[in-house]
C-alpha positions as CSV (number, residue, x, y, z in Angstrom):
1,M,0.0,0.0,0.0
2,R,1.6,3.2,-1.1
3,V,0.1,6.0,1.0
4,C,2.9,8.3,0.0
5,A,1.7,8.1,-3.6
6,M,-1.2,10.3,-2.6
7,S,1.0,13.4,-2.0
8,P,4.7,13.1,-3.0
9,R,5.4,16.4,-1.2
10,L,4.8,14.6,2.2
11,S,7.7,12.3,2.0
12,F,11.5,12.3,1.8
13,V,11.4,8.7,0.7
14,R,13.2,8.6,-2.7
15,S,15.1,6.0,-4.7
16,G,18.3,6.4,-6.8
17,W,20.8,9.2,-6.8
18,R,18.3,11.7,-8.1
19,G,15.9,10.8,-5.3
20,R,18.7,11.2,-2.7
21,L,19.6,14.7,-4.1
22,A,16.0,15.7,-3.6
23,G,16.1,14.3,0.0
24,P,18.1,15.1,3.2
25,E,21.5,14.3,1.5
26,G,20.8,16.9,-1.3
27,V,19.8,19.6,1.2
28,V,22.9,19.1,3.3
29,L,25.2,18.9,0.3
30,L,23.8,22.2,-1.0
31,Y,24.3,23.8,2.4
32,L,27.9,22.6,2.7
33,L,28.7,23.8,-0.9
34,L,27.1,27.3,-0.4
35,G,28.5,27.7,3.1
36,G,32.0,26.7,2.1
37,L,31.9,29.0,-0.9
38,W,30.7,31.9,1.2
39,I,33.5,31.4,3.8
40,A,36.2,31.1,1.1
41,L,35.0,34.0,-1.0
42,S,34.4,36.4,1.9
43,D,37.9,35.7,3.3
44,W,39.4,36.1,-0.1
45,A,37.6,39.4,-0.6
46,L,38.8,40.7,2.9
47,D,42.4,39.7,2.1
48,G,42.3,41.8,-1.1
49,G,42.0,38.8,-3.5
50,A,45.1,37.0,-2.1
51,A,44.9,33.4,-1.3
52,S,44.1,33.0,2.4
53,S,44.9,30.2,4.8
54,S,44.0,32.0,7.9
55,V,42.7,30.3,11.0
56,Q,39.5,32.2,10.6
57,T,38.8,30.5,7.3
58,V,39.4,27.0,8.8
59,K,37.1,27.9,11.7
60,G,34.4,29.0,9.3
61,L,34.6,25.8,7.2
62,A,34.6,23.8,10.4
63,F,31.4,25.6,11.6
64,V,29.7,24.9,8.3
65,L,30.7,21.2,8.5
66,V,29.4,20.8,12.0
67,T,26.1,22.6,11.4
68,G,25.7,20.6,8.2
69,C,26.0,17.4,10.2
70,A,23.5,18.7,12.7
71,L,21.1,19.6,9.9
72,Y,21.5,16.1,8.3
73,A,20.7,14.5,11.7
74,L,17.5,16.6,12.1
75,L,16.4,15.8,8.6
76,W,17.2,12.1,9.1
77,I,15.1,12.1,12.3
78,G,12.2,13.8,10.5
79,E,12.4,11.2,7.7
80,R,12.3,8.4,10.2
81,R,9.3,9.9,11.9
82,E,7.6,10.3,8.5
83,R,8.3,6.6,7.7
84,T,6.8,5.6,11.0
85,L,3.7,7.8,10.4
86,L,3.2,6.4,6.9
87,A,3.5,2.8,8.2
88,R,0.8,3.6,10.8
89,L,-1.4,5.1,8.1
90,R,-0.9,1.9,6.0
91,E,-1.9,-0.2,9.0
92,T,-5.0,1.9,9.6
93,A,-6.1,1.9,6.0
94,D,-5.6,-1.9,5.8
95,A,-7.7,-2.3,9.0
96,T,-10.6,-0.3,7.6
97,R,-10.5,-1.9,4.1
98,D,-10.7,1.6,2.8
99,G,-8.7,3.0,0.0
100,F,-7.5,6.6,-0.5
101,W,-7.2,8.7,-3.6
102,H,-5.8,12.0,-4.7
103,W,-6.6,13.9,-7.9
104,D,-4.3,16.7,-9.1
105,L,-6.7,18.5,-11.5
106,T,-4.0,20.8,-12.9
107,R,-2.1,17.7,-14.3
108,D,-5.1,15.3,-14.4
109,A,-2.9,13.0,-12.2
110,F,-4.9,10.4,-10.3
111,S,-3.1,8.6,-7.4
112,V,-4.9,5.7,-5.7
113,T,-3.9,3.5,-2.8
114,E,-4.5,-0.2,-2.3
115,G,-6.9,-1.3,0.4
116,G,-10.3,-0.5,-1.0
117,D,-9.7,-2.6,-4.1
118,K,-9.2,-6.0,-2.3
119,D,-12.4,-7.4,-3.8
120,L,-11.8,-6.3,-7.3
121,G,-9.0,-8.7,-8.1
122,W,-6.8,-6.0,-9.7
123,D,-4.5,-3.2,-8.4
124,A,-6.3,0.1,-8.5
125,A,-3.0,1.9,-7.7
126,Q,-1.4,0.6,-10.9
127,S,-4.5,0.9,-13.1
128,I,-6.1,4.3,-12.3
129,H,-3.8,7.3,-13.1
130,D,-6.1,9.9,-14.7
131,R,-9.8,10.7,-15.4
132,A,-9.9,8.5,-18.5
133,S,-8.5,5.4,-16.8
134,W,-10.9,6.0,-13.9
135,R,-13.9,6.2,-16.2
136,A,-12.8,3.1,-18.1
137,V,-13.5,0.9,-15.0
138,V,-16.8,2.5,-13.9
139,H,-20.0,1.1,-15.2
140,P,-21.2,3.2,-18.2
141,D,-24.7,3.6,-16.6
142,D,-23.1,5.1,-13.4
143,W,-20.7,7.6,-14.9
144,P,-23.4,10.3,-15.4
145,A,-24.1,10.1,-11.7
146,V,-20.4,10.4,-10.9
147,E,-20.1,13.5,-13.1
148,A,-23.2,15.0,-11.5
149,A,-21.7,14.5,-8.0
150,L,-18.4,16.0,-9.0
151,A,-19.8,19.0,-10.9
152,P,-20.4,21.3,-7.8
153,A,-17.0,20.6,-6.4
154,L,-15.2,21.1,-9.7
155,A,-17.1,24.4,-10.2
156,G,-16.1,25.6,-6.7
157,E,-19.7,25.5,-5.5
158,S,-19.1,22.8,-2.9
159,D,-16.1,21.5,-0.9
160,H,-17.2,17.9,-0.7
161,F,-19.1,15.2,-2.5
162,A,-20.1,11.5,-2.4
163,V,-21.3,9.1,-5.0
164,D,-22.0,5.4,-5.3
165,H,-21.0,3.6,-8.5
166,R,-20.1,0.2,-9.8
167,V,-16.5,-0.8,-10.7
168,R,-15.6,-3.7,-13.0
169,A,-14.0,-6.7,-11.2
170,L,-11.4,-9.0,-12.7
171,D,-14.0,-11.7,-13.3
172,G,-16.0,-9.3,-15.5
173,G,-18.7,-8.6,-12.8
174,W,-19.5,-5.3,-11.2
175,I,-19.0,-4.3,-7.5
176,W,-20.6,-1.3,-5.9
177,Y,-18.2,1.3,-4.3
178,R,-18.8,4.5,-2.5
179,L,-16.5,7.4,-3.4
180,K,-16.2,10.3,-0.9
181,G,-14.0,13.3,-1.4
182,R,-13.4,17.0,-0.7
183,V,-11.3,19.9,-2.0
184,A,-7.7,19.3,-0.9
185,E,-6.3,22.5,-2.4
186,G,-8.0,25.6,-3.8
187,E,-9.8,28.8,-2.9
188,P,-13.5,29.0,-2.0
189,G,-15.7,29.9,-5.0
190,R,-13.1,28.9,-7.5
191,A,-12.3,25.7,-9.3
192,P,-10.1,23.5,-7.1
193,R,-6.6,22.4,-7.9
194,E,-6.7,19.1,-6.0
195,L,-9.3,16.7,-4.7
196,A,-8.8,13.9,-2.2
197,G,-10.9,11.3,-0.4
198,T,-11.7,7.6,0.3
199,Y,-13.3,4.8,-1.5
200,Y,-14.8,1.6,-0.1
201,N,-16.9,-1.5,-1.0
202,V,-20.6,-1.1,-0.4
203,D,-21.6,-4.0,-2.6
204,Q,-23.2,-6.1,0.1
205,L,-25.2,-3.1,1.4
206,K,-26.4,-2.3,-2.2
207,R,-27.4,-5.9,-2.7
208,T,-29.3,-6.0,0.6
209,E,-31.0,-2.7,-0.3
210,A,-32.0,-4.1,-3.7
211,A,-33.3,-7.3,-2.2
212,L,-35.3,-5.3,0.4
213,R,-36.8,-3.1,-2.4
214,R,-37.8,-6.2,-4.3
215,A,-39.3,-7.8,-1.2
216,N,-41.0,-4.5,-0.4
217,R,-42.4,-4.4,-3.9
218,A,-43.8,-7.9,-3.4
219,L,-45.4,-6.7,-0.2
220,E,-47.0,-3.8,-1.9
221,A,-48.3,-6.1,-4.6
222,V,-49.9,-8.4,-2.0
223,A,-51.4,-5.3,-0.3
224,R,-52.9,-4.1,-3.6
225,V,-54.4,-7.5,-4.2
226,N,-55.8,-7.4,-0.7
227,R,-57.5,-4.0,-1.4
228,A,-58.8,-5.1,-4.8
229,R,-60.4,-8.2,-3.2
230,S,-63.2,-6.1,-1.7
231,S,-64.4,-5.0,-5.2
232,V,-64.6,-8.3,-6.9
233,R,-67.6,-10.7,-6.8
234,D,-66.4,-13.9,-8.4
235,A,-63.3,-16.0,-9.2
236,D,-62.9,-14.5,-12.6
237,G,-62.8,-11.0,-11.1
238,L,-60.4,-12.1,-8.4
239,F,-58.0,-13.7,-11.0
240,A,-58.1,-10.6,-13.2
241,A,-57.4,-8.3,-10.3
242,V,-54.5,-10.4,-9.2
243,C,-52.9,-10.4,-12.6
244,E,-53.5,-6.7,-13.1
245,K,-52.2,-5.6,-9.7
246,L,-49.1,-7.9,-9.8
247,A,-48.1,-6.8,-13.3
248,D,-48.6,-3.1,-12.5
249,T,-46.7,-3.2,-9.2
250,M,-43.9,-5.5,-10.3
251,D,-43.4,-3.8,-13.7
252,S,-43.8,-7.2,-15.2
253,P,-44.2,-7.8,-19.0
254,F,-47.1,-10.1,-18.2
255,V,-48.6,-12.1,-15.3
256,W,-51.0,-14.9,-16.0
257,I,-53.1,-17.6,-14.3
258,G,-53.7,-20.9,-16.0
259,A,-56.1,-23.8,-15.3
260,V,-55.6,-27.4,-16.1
261,V,-58.6,-28.7,-18.1
262,E,-58.9,-32.5,-18.3
263,A,-61.2,-33.0,-21.3
264,P,-60.9,-33.8,-24.1
265,V,-57.1,-33.8,-23.5
266,K,-55.3,-32.6,-20.4
267,R,-54.1,-29.1,-21.3
268,L,-53.1,-25.8,-19.5
269,W,-55.3,-22.9,-20.5
270,P,-54.8,-19.2,-19.6
271,I,-57.8,-17.8,-17.8
272,A,-56.6,-14.4,-16.7
273,S,-53.6,-12.2,-17.5
274,G,-52.2,-8.7,-17.1
275,G,-49.2,-6.7,-18.3
276,P,-48.2,-5.0,-21.6
277,A,-47.0,-8.2,-23.3
278,R,-49.9,-10.4,-22.4
279,R,-51.5,-10.4,-25.9
280,R,-48.4,-11.7,-27.6
281,F,-48.1,-14.4,-25.0
282,L,-51.7,-15.4,-25.1
283,G,-51.7,-15.5,-28.9
284,L,-49.5,-18.6,-28.8
285,S,-52.3,-20.6,-27.2
286,A,-54.4,-20.2,-30.4
287,G,-57.3,-22.0,-28.8
288,R,-55.3,-25.1,-28.0
289,G,-53.6,-24.3,-24.7
290,W,-50.3,-25.9,-23.7
291,G,-49.3,-29.5,-22.8
292,L,-47.9,-30.3,-19.4
293,D,-44.9,-32.2,-20.5
294,G,-41.5,-30.6,-21.6
295,D,-39.2,-28.2,-19.8
296,A,-41.6,-25.2,-19.4
297,P,-41.7,-23.9,-15.8
298,A,-45.5,-24.0,-15.7
299,G,-45.6,-27.7,-16.7
300,R,-42.8,-28.5,-14.2
301,A,-44.6,-26.7,-11.4
302,L,-47.8,-28.6,-12.0
303,R,-46.0,-32.0,-12.3
304,D,-43.8,-31.5,-9.2
305,G,-46.3,-29.5,-7.2
306,A,-43.5,-27.0,-6.3
307,L,-42.5,-23.4,-7.1
308,Q,-40.3,-23.0,-10.1
309,M,-38.0,-19.9,-10.2
310,V,-36.0,-19.1,-13.4
311,Q,-33.5,-16.4,-12.8
312,D,-32.1,-16.1,-16.3
313,L,-34.1,-17.5,-19.2
314,R,-31.1,-17.2,-21.6
315,A,-29.4,-19.9,-19.5
316,Q,-32.3,-22.3,-19.9
317,P,-33.2,-24.6,-22.8
318,A,-35.5,-22.9,-25.3
319,R,-37.1,-25.8,-27.1
320,S,-40.8,-25.0,-26.4
321,D,-43.0,-22.4,-27.8
322,W,-43.6,-21.1,-24.3
323,A,-39.8,-20.4,-23.8
324,K,-39.5,-18.8,-27.2
325,A,-42.5,-16.6,-26.5
326,L,-41.0,-15.4,-23.3
327,A,-37.7,-14.5,-25.0
328,A,-39.5,-12.7,-27.7
329,A,-41.4,-10.6,-25.1
330,G,-38.2,-9.5,-23.5
331,V,-38.6,-11.7,-20.4
332,R,-35.4,-12.7,-18.6
333,A,-36.8,-14.2,-15.3
334,S,-40.0,-15.8,-14.1
335,I,-41.5,-17.3,-11.0
336,T,-44.2,-20.0,-11.3
337,I,-46.4,-21.2,-8.4
338,P,-49.0,-24.0,-8.6
339,F,-52.3,-23.7,-6.7
340,D,-53.5,-26.3,-4.2
341,P,-56.2,-28.3,-5.9
342,V,-59.8,-27.1,-5.3
343,R,-61.6,-30.1,-3.7
344,E,-65.0,-29.4,-5.2
345,T,-63.9,-29.4,-8.9
346,G,-60.5,-31.1,-8.8
347,M,-59.1,-28.4,-11.1
348,R,-55.5,-27.3,-10.8
349,Y,-54.1,-23.8,-11.3
350,V,-50.8,-22.0,-11.8
351,L,-49.7,-18.4,-11.3
352,Q,-46.7,-17.1,-13.2
353,I,-45.0,-13.7,-12.8
354,T,-42.3,-12.6,-15.3
355,A,-39.6,-9.9,-15.1
356,P,-37.5,-8.1,-17.8
357,E,-34.2,-8.4,-15.9
358,A,-32.2,-11.5,-14.8
359,E,-31.9,-12.3,-11.0
360,A,-35.2,-10.5,-10.4
361,F,-36.6,-12.6,-7.6
362,T,-35.5,-13.3,-4.1
363,S,-36.3,-16.1,-1.7
364,A,-38.3,-13.6,0.4
365,E,-40.4,-12.8,-2.7
366,A,-40.9,-16.5,-3.4
367,D,-42.3,-17.0,0.0
368,T,-44.7,-14.1,-0.4
369,Y,-46.0,-15.4,-3.8
370,R,-46.2,-18.9,-2.6
371,A,-48.4,-17.8,0.3
372,L,-50.5,-15.7,-2.1
373,A,-51.0,-18.5,-4.5
374,A,-51.9,-20.9,-1.7
375,D,-54.5,-18.3,-0.5
376,L,-55.9,-18.0,-4.0
377,G,-56.4,-21.7,-4.2
378,R,-58.1,-21.9,-0.9
379,A,-60.2,-18.8,-1.7
380,L,-61.8,-20.7,-4.6
381,E,-63.2,-23.2,-2.1
382,A,-64.9,-20.6,0.0
383,F,-65.0,-17.5,-2.2
384,E,-68.1,-16.1,-0.5
385,T,-66.3,-16.0,2.9
386,A,-64.5,-12.6,2.5
387,S,-63.3,-12.6,6.0
388,D,-61.5,-15.9,5.5
389,Y,-59.8,-14.6,2.4
390,E,-58.7,-11.4,4.1
391,R,-57.3,-13.3,7.0
392,R,-55.2,-15.5,4.8
393,L,-53.8,-12.6,2.8
394,K,-52.9,-10.9,6.1
395,R,-51.1,-14.0,7.1
396,A,-49.1,-13.9,3.8
397,L,-48.4,-10.2,4.5
398,H,-47.2,-11.1,8.0
399,G,-45.1,-13.9,6.7
400,A,-43.4,-11.6,4.3
401,V,-42.9,-9.0,7.0
402,E,-41.4,-11.6,9.2
403,A,-39.0,-12.6,6.4
404,L,-37.9,-9.0,6.1
405,A,-37.5,-8.9,9.9
406,V,-35.3,-12.0,9.8
407,T,-33.2,-10.4,7.0
408,V,-32.6,-7.4,9.3
409,E,-31.9,-9.4,12.4
410,K,-29.4,-11.7,10.7
411,R,-27.1,-8.6,10.6
412,D,-27.4,-8.4,14.4
413,P,-27.5,-11.9,16.0
414,Y,-27.8,-10.4,19.5
415,T,-31.3,-9.1,18.8
416,A,-32.6,-12.1,16.9
417,G,-36.4,-12.4,17.5
418,H,-36.5,-8.9,19.1
419,Q,-39.1,-7.5,16.6
420,S,-41.4,-10.5,16.8
421,R,-41.3,-10.3,20.6
422,V,-42.0,-6.6,20.6
423,A,-44.9,-7.2,18.2
424,E,-46.5,-9.8,20.4
425,L,-46.0,-7.7,23.6
426,A,-47.4,-4.6,21.9
427,A,-50.4,-6.6,20.7
428,A,-51.0,-7.9,24.2
429,I,-50.8,-4.3,25.6
430,A,-53.3,-3.2,23.0
431,R,-55.7,-6.0,23.9
432,E,-55.3,-5.1,27.6
433,M,-56.3,-1.6,26.7
434,R,-59.5,-3.0,25.0
435,L,-58.6,-1.7,21.5
436,S,-60.3,-3.2,18.4
437,E,-59.0,-6.3,16.8
438,D,-58.3,-4.4,13.6
439,R,-56.1,-1.9,15.6
440,I,-54.4,-4.7,17.4
441,E,-53.5,-6.3,14.1
442,A,-52.0,-3.0,12.9
443,I,-49.9,-2.7,16.1
444,R,-48.7,-6.3,15.7
445,L,-47.7,-5.7,12.1
446,G,-46.0,-2.4,12.9
447,G,-44.1,-3.9,15.9
448,S,-42.9,-6.8,13.7
449,M,-41.1,-4.3,11.4
450,H,-40.4,-1.4,13.7
451,D,-36.6,-1.8,13.4
452,I,-36.5,-2.4,9.6
453,G,-34.6,0.8,9.2
454,K,-31.5,-0.8,10.8
455,I,-30.8,-2.3,7.4
456,G,-29.1,1.0,6.8
457,V,-26.8,0.7,10.0
458,P,-23.5,-1.1,9.5
459,S,-23.5,-4.5,11.2
460,E,-20.3,-3.8,13.1
461,I,-22.1,-1.0,14.9
462,L,-25.2,-3.1,15.6
463,S,-23.1,-5.9,17.2
464,K,-20.5,-3.6,18.8
465,P,-19.7,-5.0,22.3
466,G,-18.9,-1.6,23.9
467,R,-20.8,1.6,24.1
468,L,-21.3,3.6,20.9
469,D,-19.6,6.8,20.2
470,E,-21.4,10.0,19.1
471,H,-21.0,9.3,15.4
472,E,-22.1,5.7,15.8
473,M,-25.1,6.7,17.9
474,A,-26.1,9.2,15.2
475,L,-26.1,6.5,12.6
476,V,-28.3,4.3,14.8
477,K,-30.7,7.1,15.5
478,R,-31.3,7.4,11.7
479,H,-33.1,4.0,11.6
480,P,-36.7,5.2,12.3
481,R,-36.4,7.6,9.4
482,V,-34.8,5.0,7.1
483,G,-37.5,2.5,8.1
484,Y,-40.2,5.1,7.4
485,D,-38.9,5.8,3.9
486,I,-38.9,2.0,3.2
487,V,-42.5,1.4,4.3
488,K,-44.3,4.7,3.5
489,P,-44.9,3.8,-0.2
490,I,-47.1,0.8,0.9
491,D,-50.7,1.5,1.7
492,F,-51.3,-1.1,4.5
493,G,-54.6,0.5,5.4
494,W,-53.0,1.0,8.9
495,P,-50.5,3.6,10.2
496,I,-47.6,1.2,9.9
497,A,-45.2,3.9,8.6
498,D,-46.1,6.1,11.6
499,I,-45.3,3.3,14.0
500,V,-41.9,2.7,12.4
501,H,-41.2,6.5,12.4
502,Q,-42.3,7.3,15.9
503,H,-41.5,4.3,18.1
504,H,-38.5,6.2,19.7
505,E,-40.5,9.4,20.3
506,R,-41.4,10.2,24.0
507,I,-44.3,12.0,25.6
508,D,-42.2,14.8,26.9
509,G,-40.6,15.5,23.5
510,G,-37.2,14.0,24.4
511,G,-37.3,11.2,21.8
512,Y,-36.2,11.1,18.2
513,P,-36.1,11.6,15.3
514,Q,-38.9,14.3,15.3
515,G,-39.1,15.3,19.0
516,L,-42.9,14.8,19.0
517,K,-44.9,15.4,22.2
518,G,-48.0,13.9,23.7
519,D,-50.9,13.1,21.4
520,R,-48.9,14.1,18.4
521,I,-47.4,10.6,18.7
522,A,-49.8,8.0,17.3
523,L,-51.2,5.7,20.0
524,E,-50.0,2.7,18.1
525,A,-46.4,4.1,18.2
526,R,-46.7,4.8,21.9
527,I,-47.7,1.2,22.6
528,V,-44.8,-0.2,20.5
529,A,-42.4,2.3,22.2
530,V,-43.2,0.8,25.7
531,A,-43.1,-2.8,24.3
532,D,-39.7,-2.0,22.8
533,V,-38.3,-0.7,26.0
534,V,-39.5,-3.6,28.1
535,E,-38.2,-6.2,25.6
536,S,-34.9,-4.5,25.2
537,M,-34.2,-4.2,28.9
538,A,-35.3,-7.8,29.6
539,T,-32.9,-9.4,27.1
540,H,-29.2,-9.5,26.7
541,R,-27.3,-7.1,24.5
542,P,-23.7,-7.2,23.3
543,Y,-22.7,-4.3,25.6
544,R,-24.7,-5.4,28.8
545,A,-26.5,-8.3,30.4
546,A,-30.3,-8.4,30.7
547,R,-31.7,-6.1,33.3
548,P,-33.6,-7.5,36.3
549,M,-37.4,-7.1,36.0
550,Q,-37.3,-4.8,39.0
551,D,-35.3,-2.4,36.9
552,V,-37.8,-2.7,34.0
553,E,-40.7,-2.1,36.4
554,Q,-39.0,0.9,37.8
555,E,-38.3,2.4,34.4
556,L,-42.0,2.2,33.6
557,I,-42.9,3.8,36.9
558,D,-40.4,6.6,36.5
559,G,-41.3,7.3,32.9
560,R,-45.1,7.1,33.3
561,G,-46.6,10.3,32.0
562,A,-43.2,11.7,31.3
563,K,-41.6,9.5,28.7
564,Y,-44.3,6.9,28.2
565,D,-48.1,7.1,27.9
566,K,-49.8,6.5,31.3
567,A,-52.5,4.1,30.0
568,V,-49.9,2.1,28.0
569,V,-47.6,1.8,31.1
570,D,-50.5,0.6,33.2
571,A,-51.5,-2.0,30.7
572,A,-47.9,-3.2,30.3
573,R,-47.4,-3.4,34.1
574,A,-50.6,-5.5,34.4
575,I,-49.3,-7.9,31.9
576,L,-45.9,-8.2,33.6
577,A,-47.5,-8.7,37.0
578,R,-49.2,-11.9,35.8
579,T,-46.3,-13.2,33.6
580,A,-43.4,-15.4,34.8
581,I,-40.3,-14.0,33.1
582,E,-37.0,-15.8,32.7
583,P,-34.1,-13.3,32.8
584,G,-32.3,-12.8,29.5
585,V,-34.8,-14.5,27.2
586,G,-37.4,-11.8,26.9
587,V,-41.1,-11.6,27.8
588,P,-43.1,-14.8,27.1
589,I,-46.1,-13.2,25.5
590,S,-47.9,-16.4,24.9
591,A,-48.3,-16.6,28.7
592,A,-49.0,-12.9,29.1
593,S,-51.7,-12.7,26.5
594,N,-53.8,-15.4,28.2
595,G,-55.0,-12.8,30.6
596,D,-58.3,-11.1,30.0
């Protein structure tokens, strides 16, 4: 790692005789030469131009020699100290896995250190030396964003910038990096002469965010189907609404539902569809449907009775008309789910969702669609029972939320199960307060995803064994807002986004992130806030052991009416009073909720 490459002026370290002349040796040699000449010439001038060998001349030359040695010693000590400092900088950079960069804009000279490039498979310090070579390794789609981020700094309008972009790896893939920088040399309001900063790998964070967005999108699709359910009167209307809402929410070329018809020959027939490419796809059936044999995912799903997920159609055999139709419609990925047979008719169904990009589906989405398809199959058996259908869709929604919660909690093993325990305790408190079942359901759902914003907090901070510093705490305190931004686009029909956003607010205004007071905090959020405090204190954390229940009780008493809602505290204490709690494992809500 060549930290000194970032700024050659910071180091005396040189190689070869030219390098040495530019270092301490050159400085001392120049001093001896000039000093000696000065002594000799001054004595010669004083003696009228006659050659002098006076003692004064010898003393002067001796003085120059001694001070030259002293100067060399000081410069040598400075060089040693600089070498030590650079070594420590190298160790620090290696420990953080960050790389550093420096850009001399006057010469378009780009210097990059090793460290941040460890996952690329190639040496950034050797490969990036100017703007053109930097652009050559950045994904073409991301370069406009890089230029947009740089523009204010290059124009002298800002002294810092940050941008995320993909960098090509040695294997031909792309890895996300975050580039941060600021003006290193220049005057305010004028174009800078130098920029410098850091770069580091954020690929895992980006992938997690993308997976979360896709899972979030699937949740929104299920929520839309749930809302559409109230406006349909029969199975045909239900299937049409499902295809339309899924295609619209998922930006899918087409979504379709097929039914297996036994007579005269067993075939798969499309009975509902949605999406811009559905006509091209349905035209292939030409009144004859499709057979169940072959390699098509729909046939395999029905034969095996299991979900089929194709992440890249181009990597699959394309022998069937179905596969050719998908490719012609610009489809790259698909997920196909068979319905459970309907007992009254014996018919079988399949739901297929397509996507225009490869690797479009995650396991969390698969679970969501599997639950949705299963609910559709069961809804056909008792379509007139609207409440049963809604209950099952809610269960699918809860399952997807729990899958997201598990994704978040996997990044912090010390709090595994925290969100689900908070959700159940909050629901028990709401029931103790005699709230409606619909409101209790909203509180349970909000509690189960109240910490979803921690997906934006580095895992090393979440699992840090010691106390957090001011900067780390600031990052943690962002999680309610991050969570709010994640869930606010989804219309759950309940104030889920407010629960996520406000669960750290306090009655006296001392909470965060908005500093809300009193009734400005939603009741649902006030309930989740108390449940969160109780569960957090009653379980182990990386920086402390579980608190005794006496401490939990005292916290509620001290905060009643100040930090926490009085009615919520009273309900929580009533639950804790009749619940046997084992220290360190949280509150067993199954026992607490048995009370009336």
